[in-house]
C-alpha positions, 0 to 999 in steps of 0.5 A: 939513353943509348942501348944495344940489346942482343938476342938469339942465343941459346943451346945448340948441338955441335954442327948447328947454327944460330943467328945473333941479333943486336938492336941499337936505340937512343942514337943511330949506329949507321956511322959506327964500326960495329963488332961482336965479342965473346967471353967464355967461362974463365977466359978473357973477352975476345974479338969475334968480328967487326963490320965497317959503317958501310958494311963493305969491310969485315974482319973475323977472328981466325977461329971463326973465319969461314963459319961466322958472318957479320952483317948490318941493317942500318934501317933497323939500326941492327947488326947480326952474327950468323954462326954456322958449324958451331962447336963446343969451343964457341960456347960463350957469352956474346956481346955486341959492341958499337962505335969503335974509336981510333984506339980500337975501344968501343963506346957502347956495349950490350948486356950479352947473350949466352951461346951454349954448344953441346957435343 
């Protein structure tokens, strides 16, 4: 069974930092584009960041550019999201996604981890 499991969410004050982790199992994700998405209450899920299979290409949503950093460790079959300068607007459930297709759909999704930023 292929799984992605996120961790690292929690409650943090505005201006603080969190590091989210996503560990894959059941297959290697080293050949996959991996991503992070988030969904705030009452809103649609939105793209946050993505990283290419070799880690050389990264894309970020404008709203997180300069504050968030995505990385991967293929030995650990993991992807990470370092979040700095958090604001209440970053409050959401954060999802790890694995193996982006040519149509920009992801095959595998984690269960999500809650990030809450207090003002």
